[in-house]
N, C-alpha and C positions, 0 to 999 in steps of 0.2 A: 443590180440598183443599188445594192450594203458596199459595190467596191466602190465604187465611185463616193458615195456617202460618207465611207472612209475615209478615203482619199481628200476630202474637201478637208474634213474634220482634222484631220492631223497636220495638212495642208496648212488650215488657217491656227490651228494649236502651233507648231513649230513655228508661223511668220509674228506670229505675238509675243513667242517666248524667244526668238534671238533677236527683232525691236528691244523687249526690252535688255536683255542683255547687254547689247550692243550699248544702251543707252548707260547701262549701268557703267562698262567699261570706260566709255567716253569720259562720263563723269568723274568718274576718278581717278586719270590720266590730264586732266583739263587741270593748266598752273595758266593763273590769268593774268594776261599781259593790263599792272595797275599805267603805266604810262602811256599804255594807248587810249586806255578806260576816260582819263580825264581829256583828251582833245578830242574824242571824238561823243562826251556830254555835253558840249557846248553847240553844238549841230541841229540840227532840223528833223533830221530822224534815228532813229535806233537799228544799230544792222544789230540780230543776234544771231545769226548764221547765216553759212552760204546755203546753195540749195543742192546736196548731195543727190544727184536722182542715180545714180551709178551704184553710190554701198546700196541706195534699196531694189536696186534691181538686183545688186549681187545677194541682199539679205533672202529677195524673194527667188531665184535659183536655190540656194541651198535647201529653202522652204522645201521646194519642190523635191528637190534630189533626197532627202528625210522623205517624204510622203511616200512618192513611188517607192523607196526601199522598203518601208512601212508594210504599205499594202500590198507588194508583193508577197510579204513574209507571212500576212497574214492570209493569204491567197492560198500559196500552195501550203500551208498548215491548213486549208481548210479542205484541199483537193486531197488529201491522201485518206 
């Protein structure tokens, strides 16, 4: 049971850290297009961003790999 709790804790921590890190990188490298901003300001809707489900899936898979590796490393240390 401890192994599963450790896996979930590491997965949640890794997922949040990867999300925050990717958001910081995207913010640092974002360059606004002011010519497009004036065209969309007069329209009825505001477009904040696209729905990128693939990037969330990739981050979740990376977090799973990290959690699996750390859980196995701790399990092998406790087995000796």
